[in-house]
N, C-alpha and C positions, 0 to 999 in steps of 0.2 A: 756269581755277581748278583747277589740279592739286591732288589730295588725296593725292599720293604719300607713302607712309610709308617707313620704313627699307628694307623689303624691295623695294618697287616702285622706289625710287631705285636700290638695289643692282642690281636686275634690268636697269633701263634703262642704267645705267653699264656693266654687264658686256657687254651687247649691243653698245654703241658701241665699247668697248675691243676686243672680239674682232673687230668689223668692221674696225677699223684694222689690227690685227695680221695677220689672215688675208689681207686684200687687199694689204698691203705685202709680206708674205712671198711671196704668189703672184707678185707682180711681180718679185721678186728671183729666184725659182726659174725663172720663164719666161725670164729674161734670162741665166741661167747657161750656161756653156759645156757643162756636163754635169751629170747628176743627182748625181754623186759630190761635186761642189763644194758642194752644199747638204744632203747627207745629215746627219741622218735626215729632214729636212723635205722634204715633197712638196707637190704642188698640192692645195689644199683646195677641194672642189667643193660642200660641203654647208652651210658656215657654222657647223659644229659642231666642237668640239675638246675634248680632254682637257686637264687642267692640265699634264701632262708635255709635251704637244705645244705648249702655250703657251710653256713655258720654252724649248723648242728653237727655236720660231719667233722668240722675242725675242732669243735669242743670235745667230741668223742675221741678224736686222735690225740688231742692234748693230754687226755687222762693216761695214755699208755706210751706216748712217744715224746720224751723230753730230753733235750730240746729237739725241735724239728730241724731237719737239714737246712743249713744256711741257704743253699741254692733255692729251696722252696720258698723261704722267706723273701729272697730277692725277686722271685717271680711275683709274689704278692705285691711287693713294692712297685714293680714295673707296671702291673695291671692297674693298681690304684693311681699311680702317677699319670698314666695315659688318660684315664677317665677324668682325673682332676684337671689336667691341662685343658681338655675340652670344656669342662664345667666352668673353669675360670674365664675362658674366652667368651662363652655365651653369657655368662653372668655379667660381664662388662657391657655387653650389648644391651641387655634388659635394664641395666642400671641407668643407661642413657635414654633409651626409648623402650618402655615396657611393651612386652609381647607375650600374650597369654600362652601361645603354643610353645615358645621357647622356655617359658617359665615352667610349664608342665614337664617338658623334656628334661629340664635341668633338675626338677624335683626328683625325677627318676635317676638321673646321674647321682644326685646327692644320696638317695636311698642306697644305690649300688655301692657307692664309695664307703658309706657308713657301715654297710653290712660286711664288705670285704675287710674293712679296718677292724671290725669286731672279730672276724675270723682270724685275721693276722695277729691280733692281740692274744687271742685264745691259744694260738700255737706257740706263744712265747716270744713275741717280737722284742720284748724288753731284755730277754736273756741273750740276745744276739746283737750286740751293739755294732759289730763290724759288718753288718749285713749290707752295707752300702759300698762294698768293695767293687773294684772295677768290672765293667760289663763283660770284658773278654773272659775274666776268671769265672764269672757267673755262667756264661754260656758254655765254657769247657766243662764245668762241674755238672751242669744240667745235661749236657750231651752224654757224659759218662753215665749219669743216672738212667737215661732213657735208652741207651744202646741195647740193653738186655731186657727191656720191657718188664722191669721189676721182677726178675726171675726169682728173687727171694720171697716174693709174696706167696702165701698159701692159697692159691686160687682154686684148688680142687679138693679142699678139705681143711680140717683144723690143723693147727700147728702142734709140733711136739712141745713137751713141757719146757718152759723157759725160753722158747724160741720167739724172736721178734719177727713181725711180718714187714718191717720197714728197713730198707737198706740204709745204713748210716754212711756218711761221707768218709769217715775214718774211725779207727778204733777208739779214739778219744771221746767219741760221742756215745754215752751210754744209752742203751735202749730200755724203755720201760717194759714191764711184763704185761702181757695181755691176759684177759680173763681166761681161765682154763675150763675146759669141758669136764664135767663130773664123770668119774669112772663108772662104768656100768658092769654088772656081772652078766654071766651067760644065762642066769635064771631070769624068768619073767614070762609074761604072757606073750604068746606068739604075735598077737596083734601089735603089741608095743614094739617088739623087735622089727616087725614089718614096717611100722611107722618110722622107726629110726632109719631103716634102710631107705625108705622113701625120701626122708629129709636129705640124706647124703646124695641121693640121685639128683634131687632138685638143686642142691648146692652146686654140684658139678655142672649141671646144665646151665645154670645162670653164669657160672664162671666161664664156661666155654663160649657162651654167647658174647660176653664182654671181651673175651680175648680176641674175637674177630673184629672188634671196633678199632679202627686206626686212631692214633693219637690226635690227628687233625680233626677227627669227627666229634671229639669231646667238646661240648659247648654248654653255655648257660642258657636255659629257657627263660624267655622274657615275654611279658605281655605286650600289648600294642605300644604303650608308651616306652617300654624298654627297647623295642625294635626301632622306634623313632629316635631314641637317644643314641643308639648304635649307629644309625644312619647319619645323624649329625656328627658323630665322631669321625665317621668315614669321610664325610664331606669336608669337615674342617681339615683333616689330615691331607686330603688330596689337593685341596685348593692352596694350602700352604706350599706344597711341592710345586704346583703350577707357577706360583709367583717367582720362586727361586729359579726354575728352569727358564722362564721367560727372560729374566734378568741376565742369566748366564748366556743364553743364545744371542740376545741383543748386543751384549758386549763383544761377542765374536764378530758380528757384522760391522761393528764400529772399528774393530781392529783390522778387518779386511780393507775398509775404506781409507782409514787414516794411517795405519802402520804397515801396510803391504802384506798382511797375512794372505797366503794363497787361499782363494775362495773355496777350493776343494776341501781344505781342512775344516773350514766353517760349515760347509754343506754336509760333510760327513758327520760331524758332531751334532748338527741340527737334526739329521736323520735319526741318530741314536736317541736324542732327546724326545723326538716325536714318538719313537717306538716305546720309550719309557712311559710316556703319558698313556699310550694305548694299552700297554701290557699291565700297568698298575691299575688302570680303570677296570680292565677285565678281571683282575685278581680281586679287587675290592668290591665291585658291584655285582659279582656273581652271587653274593649274599642278599642282594636287593634287586631281583629281576624286575625289569620294567621301570627302574629308577636310575638308569645309567646315562640318559641323554644329558647333553650340556645344559639345556634349559632347566631341566628338573633339578640338577645339582645347584645351579646358581639361584634358582627360586628358593630352594631350601636354605641356602646360606643367607640370602638377603630377604627372606620372608616374602618372596614374590614381587619385590619392588627394589631393583638395584638403585634407583634414584633415592629412595628412602633410606637405603643402607649407607649412603655417603655419610661419613662422620662417625659411623658405628665401629669402624675398624681403625686401629692406629698401629704404628710401628715405632718401637722404642730402641734406642741405642744405650747400651749399658757399659760402664767401665768396670772391669774385673780387677780386684785387688791382687797384690803381688802373691798372696798366699793361695789365691784361686778360690776362696770360699765366700767372698763377699762381693756383691755387685751394687753398683750405684747408677741409677738412671740419669743420663746426661742430656737426652733428647727424646722427645715424644711428638710425633706428627701424625695427623690424620692421613689415611691412605686413600688415594683415588682408586676406589675398588673397581670401578668400571674399566679403568686402564689396566690395573695389575692383574685382573682376572679375565681380561679379554672380552668384556661385555660389549664394548663398542664395536669390536671386530665381528662378534657374533651377530649383532644387529645389522651390520653392513652386509654380511653374508646372507642373512634372511631376506633383507630388502632386495638383493640381487636375485636370489632364487625366485622370490615371489613375482618380481617384475619379469624375469625370463619366462616363467610358466604361463604368463598371460597370453602370449602368442607363439612362443617357441620358434620364432623366426630368426633369432640371433640379433635382433634389433631391440634396443630399449624402447619402452613406451614413451609417448610424447612427454608425459609428466616426468619420467625419469630423465629423459634427455635434457629437459630444462634445468635439471639439477647438476648434471655431470658433464655436459658438453664442453664447457669453457675451462676445463682443468688445465692449469699451468704448471709444467714440470719444474720450472725455475722460480717458483714463488719464494719470496724471501720469508722463510718461516720464522726467522728471528724477529721480524717486525710485525708478523701476523698475530692476531689475538688467539687465545686458546680455541675459541669456537671456529675461527677461520681455519686454523690448522686441522681441526677435526673434520671440517667439511672438505678441506683439500684432500685429506687422507681417505675419507669416505668415497669421494669421486674417483680417486686413483684406484681404490680397491674394486669398485663396481666395474669401472672400465676395464681393468685388467682381467677380472673374472669373465667378462663378456668375451674378450679375446681368447682366453684360455679355453672356454667351452666351445666357442666357434671353431677353433683350430682342432680340438680333440674330436669333435663330432663331425668334422667336415667329410670324412670318408663315407659315413652313412647318409648324411644330408645330400651329398652329391650323387650317390647311388639312387636315391629316391627321385631327385629332381632331373638328373641327366639321363638316367637309364630306366626310369619308370619303375624301379623296384618299390616294394610296399612295406618297408620296415616301420614298425610301430615304435616311435621313439621311447615311450615309457616302458616298453618291453625289451628293448635292446640291452644286451649284456655289455656294459661299458667297462667292465673290470679288466685288470691285467691278465686274467685267465680266460677272458671271453674270446670269441672268434675274430674280433676286429683288432686284437692286440698285435697280430702279425703285420698289420699295416702301420708303419711308423708315421707318427704325426708330432712326436714330442720326445725329448730326452729329459730324464731326471725326475719329473714329477708325475709320471703316468698314473700311479695309484691314486694320488690326490685328485688329479684331473678326472679320473674315472668316477670317483666318489661324488665329486661336485656335479659332473655332467649327469650322473644318474638322478640326483636330486632335482636338478634344473629341468630335466626332460619329463618330469611327472606332470600329470594334468593339473590345471589350476585348482581343481576341487580337492587335491590332496595337500594337507598341511604337513610339511616335511620337518617341522621344528623338532619333533621328537626323534627324527632320524639323524639329526646332526649330533655327532659324538664329540667328546672333548678333544680328541686328537685331530679332528677336522679343523676345529676352531684354532687350536694351537698352531697347526701347520700354516694356516692362513695368517695368523698373527706373526709368525716368523718371516713369512714372505713379505708382509707389509713392513715389518721392522727392518728388514735388510735394506729396503730402499730408503725408508725414513732416516735410518742411521747414516747412510751415505750423504744425506742432505742436512745432517747436523742435528737431527731431532732424536733424542733418546729419553728414556724414563729412568729416573734414579729412585731407589726405595725411600731415601730420606729427603732428597732435593726436589722430587717431583719431575716435571717436564724440564729437561736440560736442552739448551739450544746453543749450537756452535755454527760457525761458517761451514758451508758444504766442503767436502773433501775435494781439493783442487785437482789432484793428479789421478783421481779414480774415475773409472767408468765400468759399469757392470760386466761388460764383455771382455775386460782386460785379460783374464787368464784363459778364457775360451779362445780368444784371438791368438794368443801365444801357442796354444795347443794345435789349432788347425793351420794357422798362418796362411789364410786364404790368398793373400797377395804375394806370398813367397818372398818376404822381406829378409828372412834369416835362412841362409843356405843350409838345406838339409835337416833343419830342426823341426819344422812343422810336419804334421801328419800327412796332409794332402799332397805336398810335394814329394814326400818320401814314398807314398803309394805309387805315384806316377813313375818315379825312377825305378822302383822295384818291379813294377809290371813290365817295364822295358827290358830289364835284366832277365826276368824270367822268360820272356819271349825269346830273347837272344839265346839263352841256355837251351830252351826247347828246340830252337832251330839248329844249334850246334850238335845236339844229341839226336837230330833227325826224328824227333818225337813231338809233333804239334800239340798233343794232348798232355804233355808232361806236367805242366803246371796250370792247366786250364781251370780246374776246380778251385785252386787257391787264388788264382787271379780273379775269378768271378766273385769269391767271397770278399776279397779286398775291395773290389769295385763297388759291391753292394754296400759295404760299410761306408766307404767314401761318399757314395751317393746320398745315403741317409744323413751323414754329417753335414754335407754341403746344404741340404735342403731343410734340415730340421734341428740343427744345433747352432745356437747363437743367432741364426736367421731362420726364416721359414718362408715357404712359398706364399704364405699369407700376406707378407709385406708387398708382394707383387700383384696380389689379387687372386683369389680363387673363385672360379665360376660358381655362381649361385650362393656364395658365402658372403655375408656383409663385410665391408672393409673394416680394417682395424679401428677400434675406438680412439686410437692415438694418432690417426692419420694426419690430423692438423699439425702435429708437432714432430711425429716420427712414426712412420708406418710399421716399423719394426719394434714398436713400443712394448710388445709382450716380453721381448728379451731385453731391450735396451733399458727398460725401467724396472728390471727385476734381478738384482744381484744373486738372490738365492736360486732362481730358475737357471741362470747361467752357470752357477757353480755346481748345482745338482746335476745339470746336464753334462758338465765337464766330468764329474765323478763317474757317471755311467759311461762316458766316452773313454776315460782312462781304463776302466775295467774291461770294456769291450776290446780295446786295442791289445791288451795283454792276452785276452782269450784267443783272439785271432792269431797272434804271432806265436803263442805257445803251441797251438795246434799245428801251425805251419812248421815250427822247429821240430815238432815231433815227427813230421813226415819227410822233411828234407834233411840230408846228412851234413850239409856244410857247417852249421853252427857247432855241432858236436865235434866234427873233425877239426875245426879251427881251435877250439878250446883245448883239445887233447894235444894237438901239435904245438900250440903255444906253451903248454905246461912242459912238454919235453924240451923245447928249445931253451926255456928259462932254467930248468933243472940241470941241463947239460952245459949251460954257459954260452950257448950261441946267442942268446939275447941277455945282455947284462942287466938291464932294467926292465921289468915286466911292462908290457903294453898296458896302459891304464884301463882301457875299455875291457880287455879280456880278464885282467886281474879282478876288476869289479864284478863282472859276470860270474867268474869262478867263485867269488865269495858269496854273492847273493843267490846264485842258483846251483850251488854245489851238489845238492841232492839230485838235481836233474842231469847235470853233466857228468858227475862222478859219484854214482850211487854207492860205490864201495869205498869212497874216500879218495882224496887227491893223491895219485901215486908219485913216489919219488924214485921209482925204478920199475922195470918190467912194464914200460909204457905201452908197448905193443899188445901185451896180454890184456891190459885194462881196456884198451880201445876195442880190441876184437870182441871181448865179452859185451861191451856196451853196444857195438854195432850189431852183433848177432841178436841181442835182446830187442833191438829196435825193430827187427823184422817181424815181431809178434803182431799178428793181425787181429787179435781178439778185440782190442779196444776200437779198431776201425769198424769191425762188424757191429759192436755195441753202439758206436756213434751213428751208424747208418740206421739201426733199429730205432734210435731216438729220433732221427730225422723223419721217420715215417709217421711219427705222432704229430699230427697237425696242431695239437694244442700247445706244443713246445715253442717257446720264443727263442731268439738267437742266443741268449745267454745260456739257456739249457742245452741248445744244440752244440755250443762251443764249450761246454763244461770241461774244465781242465782235468777233472777226475777221470774223464774218458781217455786221456792221453796215456801213453806208455811211460814216459819219463817226465815230461814237463808239467808236473802237477803242482808246483809251488804256487801258492796264492799270495798276492800282495795283501796288505792290511785292508785296502779298499775292497778287494774281491772277497775276502773273508767276511767282512761285515755286510757286503751286498748280498752274498749268498745266504747269510743268516738273517736276512730281512732287518738288518741293523739291530739285532738283539744279541748282545755279546754272549749270553749264556747258551745260545744255540750254536755257537762255533764249536765244532768237534775238536777233541784233543789232537787228532791227527793233522789238523790244519794250522795249529798255533805255532808261531815261529819261536824257536829257542835260540837265544834268549829274547825276551821282550817284556813289556809291562804286563801285557795280557797273560803271559806265561806265569809271571810272579803272582798275579791275582788268582789265576786258576790253581796254582800251588797252595795259596792261602786258604782256598775253599776245600782242599782235599782232606778227607777224613784222617785224623791221627789214630794210629793203632799201636799196640804194644807188640814188639817182635817176640814171638814165643821162644826163640833161641837165646836172644841176648837180654830180653827184658827191657830193652830201650825203646823209646818212642820213635816212630817213623811215620812216613806218609803211606797211605794205602796204595797198592800197586795198580794205579789207573794206567790208561794207555799213555798219557803224558809222562807219568813217572817212569814208565818203561822206556820211552823215547829218551828221556833225560839220562837214565842210567846207561843206555847204549852209547851215550856220548861221554861216559866216564865219570858221571857225578854219583856220589854215594849218598846214603841215607842222611848223614849228618849235614852234608852240604844242602840237600834238598829241603830239610827241615828249617834251616836258617834262611834259605831263599824264600821260604813261604811267609816270612814276615812282610807285612804290607807297609811301604813307606807312604807318608802323606806329604804332598808337595805344596798345595796352595799356590800362592803367588810368589814363591821364593825361588828365584832362578838359580841361586847357589845350591839349594837342596835338589832342584831338578837336575842340574848338571851332575851332581854327585850321584843321583839315581841312575842317570844315563851311564856314568862310568862304572857303576856297580853292575848294571845289566850287562855291559860289555865284558866285565870281568867274569861273568857267569859262563862265558863261552868255553873256558878252558879249566876252571878250577874243579878240583875233585874232593878236597877236604872241607870246603866251605870258608867263606871270608869271615873276618872278625866282625861280630855283630855291630852294626851302625858305624862303619869305619869313617863315614863322612858326616856324622852327626845328623843324619836324616832321621826324623822321628819315626819310630817303628811301633807297630801294634802286632801282637802275636796272632790273633785270629779274630777278625772283626769284619762284618759285612761292610763293603764299600758301596755307597749308593748315591743316587742323584747327581748333584753337581760335583761331588768329590770323585765319583766314578768317571764322569766326563773329563775332569782335569787329568786323571791318570791315563785314560784312553787317548787323550789328545797327544801325549808324548809319542805313542806308537804311530798314530795317524800322521802327525807332523813329520816324523822321520821317514815315513813311507812316501809322502807326497813331495816334500821339498827339503828333507833333512839328511841324516847320515845313513839311511838305509832305503834309498830312493827307488824301490821296485816300481812304484807307480809313476815315477818321473821319466823313466827311460822310454825313448822313442824306439821301440823294438823293430819297427819297420825300417827306420833309417839304419839301425845296427845290422839288419839283414842285408840291406843294400851294401853296406861296407864289407860284410863278409863275402858276399857274392863277387864284389870287385876284387877282394883279396884273392879268391880262387882264380878269377880270370887272369890276374897278374901272375899267379903261380904258373898257370898254363902257358901264358905268353913267354915268360922267361925260360921255361923248360923247352918250349918248342924252338925258341931262338937258338938255344945252345945244343939242340938235338940231344938232350940228355938221355942216356939209355933207359932210364926209368920211364921217361915220357914215351919213348918209342915203344917200349914193351906194353905199356898200359893203353896208350891212345891209338897207336898205329895198328897193332895186332892184338887186341884184347881177347881174353877167353870169352866164349859165347855168353857165359853166365854173368860177366861183368860189363857187357857192352852198354848197359843202361846205368851202371854205377861206377863210371870211370874215376870220378873224384874220390870216391871211397876207396877204390882199388889203389889209386895213386898214393894217398896218405897212409893207408895200411902197409903198402909195400915199402914206403920210405921209412916208416917207423920200425918195420920188421928188420930191415937191413941196417938201419941207422947209418945210411950213406952220408958220409961227411960232406961231400960236395953238394948233395941235394939239400941237406939240412942248413948249410950255409946260405944257399940260395933262398930257401924259405924264410930264414931269419932276415935276410936283406929286404925281402918284400914286406915282411911285418914292420920293419923299421921305416921303410919308405912310406908306409900308410899308417904310421903311428898316430893313434887317436886316443884321447882321454875320455872318460865317462861324461865329463861336462860338455863335450861336443855332441852328445847324443841324448840330451834332456830337452824337454819341451820348454822349460823356463829359461830366463836369461842367466840364472845362477841358482845354486843350491845354498841352503843355510845350514851347512854341515856343522858349524861351530856352535849352533844354538840347540838348546834342549827342546824347544817347542812349548815351554811353559808359558802360560798367559802372563804378559808383562805386568809389572806392578801398576795398580790403579793410580789415577791422578791424586794429588795430595788433598784435593777437596772432595774426592769420592769416598764413599763408605761401602765396603764389601757387604753383600747381602748376608753373609754368614756371621757378621758381627751384630746383626739386628734380630729382634724377635717381633713377630706380628701377632696382634691380638684382634 
């Protein structure tokens, strides 16, 4: 899942282009009769070159290699285009407002472009008119060229007569002849023979040195102006990506408020977008150490003055002709650069940190209080002026940040003030890996809160502006946008500030309240009520088994999780007042304003809550036998016809968690054998010992302690859990965790290396762990190769639904579906990045949270309650009838089974397949029939929907139809 932007693509293309040029040139030079034949080109041993040297090497290559491989020419075009794009953008700036520094940098760009164009022409650009063929074909050809690291090159000596040192793409491309070495006789002076031997030795040494240089280390050496021009290219590329991501995320939160999208979907995609900003900046600015702060980037882009930069950037809308080769500009508007690139939000963050640092008491200074105290959450933004709206948002941001830091730092502040401890605030490790992370104060935004608290707690003498990174500002922008969007204020690329009436039916805690159901308005569907009921049932079971410690550990964990949810999710102790902590900045309108005025915080907290609930219950199901026994018994009763229509809840669990309940596949016979193997394996205590070892590590948080990979069987991860554990970076999700089938599965297939099968000569995908998993499900090479095509969805719900149907079809097919059966646009092998990647990942996340694969929607605690009640009903009915099976198992059980009576009961029933007992079990199942919809946190699922972003309003223009300069 590459997230390469313009700069990273340019950098990658440049390295590969230089790799080919240097190695090809070296091969020619080593084969030359004399150094004079190749002057001024010499052997390159470093993988680094100036642009003038590139021109000279290209001219040399052109003498002996005609035509150059088309893939190489395409690389030239891509590198020139990347430089030209940045050159044109900054040329527009200086044409409106002259700037000497940009002009110097652009002169370097122009020199670079001209030099590369000269090298491109020298290699025969005019002889390859079709060199603009599509990007996927170019990438495949280049990949093939670089797989063997130019094995045909003569890196350790001269070539044989008539042998070319350049691999051609196919036999139709003739290779030129290289200069041949003059033949020498055995006669001659010893000194000369020794000299020749020395030359061969040096040649081999230089070749070996270059062979150790990886492709990505090949680069162009530039002077100071050249480095500045590259930095400008990087800045231009990354800020263009920022604008698109901000627009995408803002639309998500508008959809949450106005169209009922579950906030957990928006929060998850926002987390992925924040990770994109973070990881892209790391990848880009590692080439420019010390220049990665948000302030440095923006100062570079705006020449140190964002106000002055207003009007220097514009966004244009173009109409594309039917043939696709002509464009016409239909609209061109100046961009509010301070809004699109988060400058106003950065300034608000700096103002907050600076003010907090002055006394670090958690109270704003008097000067700041005068500015932010009278904030009104219901201000009519439609009637307000632009300046009034900006002041309103600034007051909100600073007030909210004060509450955030006060809550997050409360544990240490209280220790100092109430217990007399001496923690030095600027030295405290506030991160999620620090010692205070074990004390819950917040859900969902702990990493962000830790970063902001660290900055705010520094001494006033420290200027933290250079410590503020782009992803910090972007995440705050998303937090602010989530609330502003619910109040009707959004930003459009072409329309500027868009104002609508506030969303009437929306409030930020909407989905959190459904999840917890603090007031128990919905019987059994809220988490808190389910925990209370389950703890009572576990206590009753322990009492019946005469074992008071039977479920003590599980009950304690459930109670701890419930306690944290009650006190820190959707509400916090802060609203009731914490000793020595200043009251909420929103106390005049809502003491719970930290949550009540932040849709993103509520939704991000909900995401963490959903993940935590699944962790707890999967660990519990791994330790208690009832869920596994219920699923195996239900399957037998359905297969044998005792239950005519499967019970909806158990059928859903069987489908979603098949690997956990039926690791060898769902049996249609020999049910007893399948259950016995499963039960015996459950007794393996290795994972329990491993979990206890993890528990001894005090640096581990609850998510690590409850890691499902430590379970014996219940290891299946929901989409939310996969992304949470991967820190919201899709590429970090291991093949072993990816659900088959899913969009992420198809994306990962698309990135898998294509290889040629040595036996059949056919193309196939390399044998990765994911490919092996897919083949174990019956899919063959042809099917997997077709599944690796990436569909693009955009805002087309018809295409999205077709994709969902296609993914669903991947469950069982072996020979591969017909390519593009639903007219979904397909690409063979192309990096999906940025907003396009988010659109595709959205389908999986939507399905997981509220769609057709609702692993994260299920209230597993309530399901456990239902299963425990099922077994109590079994026991009551058997006891009432004095069934022989009950008497044998419960009244006089073997010593080894006295603590496992329910396991013994079901195993015995399935072994004998006692007709009377099975009928009784079926009757109990029917009497407690429950569908999956009765066990979800929400009021309903959106199973019929694909989850694709709905079509934009008729007066809105998608960001991908625009270009920014």
